[in-house]
C-alpha positions in Angstrom: -48.5 -29.2 -11.5 -50.1 -26.2 -13.3 -47.7 -23.9 -11.3 -44.6 -25.2 -13.0 -46.3 -25.4 -16.4 -47.5 -21.7 -16.2 -44.0 -20.6 -15.1 -42.4 -22.4 -18.1 -44.9 -20.7 -20.3 -44.0 -17.3 -18.9 -47.3 -16.7 -17.2 -47.9 -15.3 -13.8 -48.9 -17.5 -10.9 -51.1 -16.5 -8.0 -51.0 -17.6 -4.4 -51.7 -16.6 -0.8 -50.4 -17.3 2.7 -52.1 -19.8 5.0 -51.5 -19.3 8.7 -54.1 -21.7 10.2 -54.8 -25.4 10.1 -58.3 -26.2 8.8 -59.6 -29.4 7.1 -62.0 -27.3 5.0 -59.3 -25.3 3.2 -59.5 -27.3 -0.1 -63.0 -25.9 -0.7 -61.5 -22.4 -0.6 -58.5 -23.2 -2.8 -60.5 -24.9 -5.5 -63.0 -22.0 -5.6 -60.5 -19.1 -6.2 -58.0 -20.6 -8.7 -54.8 -20.5 -6.7 -51.6 -21.8 -8.2 -49.5 -22.0 -5.0 -49.9 -21.7 -1.3 -47.2 -20.2 1.0 -46.8 -21.6 4.5 -44.5 -19.6 6.7 -42.9 -21.6 9.5 -40.7 -18.7 10.4 -43.5 -16.6 11.9 -46.5 -18.9 12.2 -47.2 -21.4 15.0 -47.8 -24.5 12.9 -46.0 -27.7 14.0 -44.3 -30.2 11.6 -47.2 -32.5 11.5 -49.7 -29.8 10.6 -47.3 -28.4 7.9 -46.9 -31.9 6.5 -50.7 -32.4 6.4 -51.2 -29.1 4.7 -48.6 -29.8 2.1 -50.1 -33.1 1.3 -53.6 -31.7 0.9 -52.4 -28.7 -1.1 -50.5 -30.9 -3.5 -53.4 -33.3 -3.8 -55.5 -30.3 -4.9 -53.1 -29.6 -7.8 -51.6 -26.6 -6.0 -47.9 -26.0 -5.4 -47.0 -26.0 -1.7 -44.2 -23.5 -0.8 -42.8 -23.5 2.8 -40.5 -20.9 4.4 -38.2 -22.4 6.9 -37.3 -20.5 10.1 -33.7 -19.9 9.2 -31.2 -20.7 6.4 -30.6 -24.3 7.4 -30.3 -27.0 4.7 -31.3 -29.7 7.1 -34.6 -28.0 7.8 -35.1 -27.5 4.1 -34.7 -31.3 3.5 -37.0 -32.0 6.5 -39.8 -29.8 5.0 -39.4 -31.4 1.5 -39.7 -34.8 3.2 -42.9 -33.4 4.7 -44.3 -32.6 1.3 -43.1 -29.1 0.4 -42.1 -28.5 -3.2 -40.8 -25.0 -2.9 -38.5 -24.0 -0.1 -37.9 -20.4 0.9 -35.1 -19.5 3.3 -35.3 -16.1 5.0 -32.7 -13.3 5.2 -30.2 -14.7 2.8 -27.1 -12.5 2.5 -24.3 -14.7 1.2 -23.7 -16.9 -1.9 -22.8 -19.8 0.5 -26.3 -19.7 2.1 -28.0 -19.9 -1.3 -25.6 -22.6 -2.5 -26.5 -24.7 0.6 -30.2 -24.2 -0.1 -29.7 -25.3 -3.7 -27.9 -28.4 -2.3 -30.9 -29.2 0.0 -33.5 -28.7 -2.7 -31.7 -30.1 -5.8 -29.1 -32.6 -4.5 -31.0 -34.2 -1.7 -30.3 -36.8 -0.1 -26.6 -35.9 -0.5 -25.1 -34.2 2.5 -21.7 -33.7 4.2 -18.4 -33.5 2.5 -19.5 -35.0 -0.8 -22.2 -32.4 -1.3 -19.7 -29.7 -0.4 -17.3 -30.9 -3.0 -20.1 -31.0 -5.7 -21.4 -27.6 -4.8 -17.9 -26.0 -4.9 -17.1 -27.6 -8.2 -14.4 -29.9 -6.8 -16.3 -33.0 -7.8 -18.3 -33.8 -10.9 -21.6 -35.7 -10.5 -21.6 -39.0 -12.4 -24.3 -39.4 -15.0 -26.0 -42.2 -13.0 -26.1 -40.1 -9.8 -27.3 -37.0 -11.7 -30.2 -38.9 -13.3 -31.1 -40.2 -9.8 -31.0 -36.8 -8.2 -33.1 -35.3 -11.0 -35.8 -37.9 -10.5 -35.6 -37.7 -6.7 -35.9 -33.9 -6.6 -38.1 -33.4 -9.7 -40.1 -30.2 -9.4 -38.4 -28.9 -6.3 -38.0 -25.1 -6.2 -35.2 -23.2 -4.5 -36.4 -19.7 -3.4 -34.4 -17.0 -1.7 -35.8 -14.2 0.5 -34.1 -10.9 -0.3 -35.0 -8.6 2.5 -31.9 -6.6 3.7 -29.4 -4.0 2.6 -26.7 -6.6 3.0 -28.4 -8.7 0.4 -28.9 -5.7 -1.9 -25.2 -5.0 -1.6 -24.4 -8.5 -2.9 -27.4 -9.0 -5.1 -25.7 -9.9 -8.3 -23.5 -12.5 -6.6 -26.5 -14.0 -4.9 -28.6 -14.3 -8.1 -25.7 -16.0 -10.0 -25.8 -19.2 -8.0 -26.8 -22.1 -10.3 -29.9 -23.9 -9.2 -31.7 -20.8 -7.7 -35.2 -20.6 -9.2 -36.8 -17.6 -7.6 -36.7 -14.7 -5.2 -39.3 -13.5 -2.8 -38.8 -9.9 -1.7 -39.6 -9.3 2.0 -41.0 -5.7 1.9 -41.3 -5.3 5.7 -37.8 -6.5 6.6 -36.3 -4.7 3.6 -37.9 -1.4 4.5 -36.7 -1.7 8.1 -33.2 -2.6 7.0 -33.1 0.4 4.8 -34.2 2.7 7.7 -37.6 3.3 6.0 -39.9 1.1 8.2 -43.1 0.3 6.2 -42.6 3.3 3.9 -43.5 1.2 0.9 -44.1 4.2 -1.3 -40.7 5.8 -0.6 -38.7 6.4 -3.8 -35.6 4.6 -2.3 -37.6 1.6 -1.3 -39.3 1.4 -4.7 -36.0 1.8 -6.5 -34.6 -1.2 -4.5 -37.6 -3.3 -5.4 -37.3 -2.4 -9.1 -33.6 -3.3 -9.0 -34.4 -6.7 -7.5 -37.1 -7.4 -10.0 -35.1 -6.4 -13.0 -32.0 -8.3 -11.8 -34.2 -11.5 -11.4 -36.0 -11.2 -14.7 -32.9 -10.6 -16.8 -31.6 -13.9 -15.3 -34.9 -15.7 -16.0 -35.5 -16.0 -12.3 -39.1 -15.7 -11.0 -39.7 -13.0 -8.5 -42.5 -12.2 -6.0 -43.3 -9.8 -3.3 -45.8 -10.2 -0.4 -48.3 -7.6 0.8 -51.3 -8.1 3.0 -53.1 -4.9 2.0 -55.5 -4.6 -1.0 -54.5 -5.7 -4.5 -53.3 -2.3 -5.6 -49.7 -2.8 -4.6 -49.7 -6.2 -6.2 -50.9 -4.8 -9.4 -48.2 -2.1 -9.3 -45.5 -4.7 -8.9 -47.0 -7.1 -11.5 -46.7 -4.2 -14.0 -43.0 -3.9 -13.0 -42.3 -7.6 -13.7 -43.4 -9.7 -10.7 -44.6 -13.1 -11.8 -45.1 -14.8 -8.4 -48.1 -12.9 -7.0 -48.2 -13.7 -3.2 -51.3 -11.9 -2.1 -52.3 -11.4 1.6 -53.1 -14.2 4.0 -56.1 -15.9 5.6 -55.6 -13.9 8.8 -55.2 -10.5 7.1 -58.2 -11.1 4.8 -60.4 -12.2 7.7 -59.3 -9.1 9.7 -59.9 -6.7 6.9 -63.2 -8.1 5.8 -64.5 -8.3 9.4 -63.4 -4.7 10.1 -65.3 -3.5 7.0 -68.4 -5.4 7.9 -68.4 -4.3 11.6 -68.0 -0.7 10.4 -71.0 -1.1 8.1 -73.1 -2.9 10.8 -72.5 -0.4 13.5 -73.0 2.5 11.1 -76.4 1.1 10.2 -77.6 1.5 13.8 -75.8 4.8 14.4 -73.1 3.4 16.6 -69.5 4.7 16.2 -66.9 2.2 15.1 -63.7 2.1 17.1 -60.9 0.8 14.9 -57.9 -1.0 16.5 -54.4 -1.3 15.2 -54.0 -2.5 11.6 -53.1 -6.1 11.1 -49.6 -6.5 10.1 -48.4 -8.5 7.1 -47.0 -11.9 7.9 
């Protein structure tokens, strides 16, 4: 897939979040040059069959399907890979063990149980034949950690040192709340935390991204700081923002005041 090729070449990759099930999505994906699509089963009401269908269609379009599981559960990670996901994100990771288990699910599948525990802990060495099989079976799978809490920041270096981790997605909303700075994305302390995560990832040759559902200005700011996984907005947010703008223009044209509701929140 072009996603992995571009990553290896040191280029940025661009994606968005899909929150709805629609058979016409491929027409949109092919028209805007996306490299990956993010499906979030932590917050979005999509069932397993719908997620599997989306992953298959996304991959058939030459785009890299990334799925966030609801909690750091290696069995759920394997389940979503079986469904067609190539990248797996686990939310709110705060311990090396959680990342090690996610690596096991994405890079050592179908091994489970005590044998996998022994391999991940270094107690057992993988034989050449088994390693060749695992490499083929899990080819192209990506292990991605959500870093979105103060506890994760406190152990950041330990978390990023786990072999097999490919990338980090920064969760700005949860991170800001955990820091006691809810949605204060321009606060110096929040920006310092994001810069620290980006720098720590890039010095270890790990990819890193951050998700915002506002305009592209924040994405450009963090691209300049080193982000190479550009996860921009979502179908819901983009629809809301564009419809809001259009309704304001339409009502202004006839002299009717526009009543703006609450802003859509990032997913």
